[in-house]
C-alpha positions in Angstrom: -57.9 45.2 132.6 -59.5 41.9 134.1 -56.0 40.4 134.6 -54.8 43.8 136.0 -57.8 43.4 138.5 -57.2 40.4 139.3 -53.7 41.0 140.3 -54.4 43.9 142.1 -56.6 42.0 144.8 -53.2 40.3 145.8 -50.4 43.0 144.8 -50.5 45.9 147.2 -48.2 47.9 146.0 -49.0 51.1 143.3 -45.5 50.6 142.1 -45.5 46.5 141.5 -49.1 46.9 140.2 -47.7 49.7 137.3 -44.8 47.6 137.1 -47.0 44.5 135.9 -49.6 46.8 133.9 -46.1 47.8 131.9 -45.3 44.4 131.6 -48.6 42.9 130.6 -48.8 45.7 127.7 -45.4 44.8 126.6 -46.5 41.4 126.1 -49.5 42.3 124.1 -47.0 44.6 121.9 -44.9 41.6 121.4 -47.7 39.7 120.6 -49.4 41.8 118.1 -46.0 42.7 116.6 -45.4 38.7 115.9 -49.7 38.6 114.2 -48.0 41.2 111.9 -44.9 39.4 110.9 -47.1 36.7 110.0 -49.8 39.1 108.1 -50.6 39.6 104.8 -49.6 43.2 103.4 -53.2 44.4 103.1 -53.8 43.0 106.7 -50.5 44.9 108.3 -51.5 48.0 106.0 -55.3 47.7 107.4 -53.9 47.8 110.9 -52.0 50.5 110.8 -54.5 52.8 109.0 -56.3 51.5 112.5 -53.7 52.6 114.7 -53.8 56.1 113.2 -57.4 56.2 114.5 -60.4 57.8 112.4 -64.0 58.1 112.4 -64.3 57.5 108.8 -64.8 53.5 109.0 -67.9 53.8 111.8 -70.8 53.1 108.9 -74.9 53.3 109.7 -75.0 49.7 109.9 -72.4 49.5 112.8 -74.3 52.5 114.7 -77.3 50.6 116.3 -74.2 48.3 118.0 -72.1 51.2 118.6 -74.5 54.0 120.5 -76.4 51.4 123.0 -73.5 50.7 124.2 -72.0 54.3 124.5 -75.1 55.4 126.0 -74.6 52.9 128.7 -71.5 53.4 129.6 -72.0 57.3 129.8 -75.1 56.6 131.9 -72.8 54.7 134.1 -70.3 57.2 134.1 -72.8 60.2 135.3 -74.3 57.7 138.0 -70.6 57.6 139.5 -70.6 61.6 140.0 -71.9 61.2 143.9 -69.3 58.8 144.8 -66.8 60.7 143.2 -67.6 63.7 144.8 -67.2 61.9 148.1 -63.8 60.3 146.9 -62.6 64.1 146.9 -63.0 64.1 150.6 -60.7 61.9 151.0 -60.9 57.5 151.3 -61.2 57.7 154.7 -64.2 60.5 155.1 -65.4 58.6 151.8 -65.6 55.2 153.9 -67.1 56.8 156.7 -70.2 58.0 154.8 -71.0 54.5 153.6 -68.8 54.3 150.4 -67.3 51.1 149.4 -64.1 51.8 147.8 -63.5 48.5 145.7 -66.2 48.4 144.7 -66.6 51.8 143.6 -62.8 51.6 141.5 -64.2 48.4 140.3 -67.5 50.0 139.1 -65.5 53.2 137.8 -63.0 50.5 135.8 -65.6 48.7 133.9 -67.5 51.7 132.7 -64.5 53.5 131.4 -63.0 50.3 130.2 -66.6 49.9 128.2 -66.3 53.7 126.5 -62.8 53.3 125.8 -62.9 49.6 124.5 -65.7 50.1 122.6 -64.9 53.5 120.9 -61.4 51.8 120.4 -62.8 48.8 118.4 -64.8 50.8 116.3 -62.4 53.6 115.5 -59.3 52.9 116.8 -57.2 54.3 119.5 -57.9 57.9 119.7 -55.3 59.6 121.6 -54.5 62.5 124.2 -58.7 63.4 124.4 -59.4 61.3 127.1 -56.0 62.5 129.3 -56.6 66.8 128.3 -60.6 67.2 128.3 -61.3 66.6 131.9 -58.3 68.8 132.9 -59.9 71.7 130.1 -63.3 70.8 131.4 -62.1 71.4 135.1 -60.0 74.7 134.0 -63.1 76.2 132.0 -65.6 75.6 134.6 -63.6 76.2 137.8 -65.2 73.5 139.4 -64.3 69.9 141.2 -68.0 68.6 141.2 -68.3 66.1 139.1 -72.2 66.6 138.3 -70.8 69.5 135.9 -67.4 67.8 135.0 -68.8 64.7 133.8 -71.8 66.1 131.6 -68.6 68.7 130.9 -66.5 66.2 129.6 -68.7 64.4 127.3 -69.6 67.7 125.5 -66.1 68.9 125.1 -64.6 65.3 124.3 -67.4 65.0 121.4 -66.6 69.0 120.6 -62.9 68.7 120.2 -63.5 65.2 118.3 -65.2 67.1 116.1 -63.0 70.1 115.4 -59.8 67.6 115.0 -61.6 65.4 112.5 -62.4 68.4 110.4 -59.0 69.7 110.7 -57.5 65.8 109.7 -59.8 66.4 106.5 -58.3 70.3 105.7 -55.6 68.8 103.1 -58.2 67.5 100.6 -60.6 64.6 99.4 -57.0 62.7 98.6 -55.5 63.6 101.7 -56.6 62.9 105.5 -54.1 63.0 108.7 -54.1 60.7 111.0 -56.8 61.6 113.7 -54.2 60.9 116.4 -51.6 63.4 114.9 -53.8 65.8 115.0 -55.8 64.8 118.7 -51.9 64.7 119.9 -51.4 68.5 118.6 -54.2 69.6 120.1 -54.2 67.9 123.3 -50.5 68.1 124.1 -50.8 72.1 124.3 -53.7 72.2 126.3 -51.9 69.8 129.0 -48.5 71.9 128.7 -50.8 75.2 129.1 -52.6 73.6 132.4 -49.3 72.1 133.8 -48.1 75.9 133.3 -51.0 77.6 134.9 -50.9 75.4 137.9 -47.3 76.4 138.5 -47.6 79.6 138.1 -50.6 80.0 140.5 -47.9 77.9 143.3 
């Protein structure tokens, strides 16, 4: 993320920055693939298990490390509610009201990276929740006010994560479904419904 921010200072085209991000992702994937090729079987299986996403790997000993970082990230997110509401007016209007756009973008990227990186490190990559939950909150509460949407997204995200984890464990104690598969099954229909609803309204 730091490398992308550095390149963003030099590249003005959003398309070029998007392509750079994709190429960086491909490069990272290639390096991980090479590492897996030279890894032991148990290491490869542990990595694959991590990519499925799971809350089961978080122990009580890890909570004192995980909880303060998550609390900090959530606090930073809530403090951004007022600037985010200003951005709804447009960048020019936000600038005229005293908002520093570049600094705000950096602030948002740091806070979101802190949250996403910490959760991913402990629980693996949990797909779809980050995409589906904010749109679901906006549809349920029918507001664009981030003072409502940010807490709503936090609570809805936690609720859906618990529901998905419960569904993943339904087959029984011996078999637990990959959490990413369950969240995708929950998140994808939500996004499809929201897109269809938005197009129907238009």
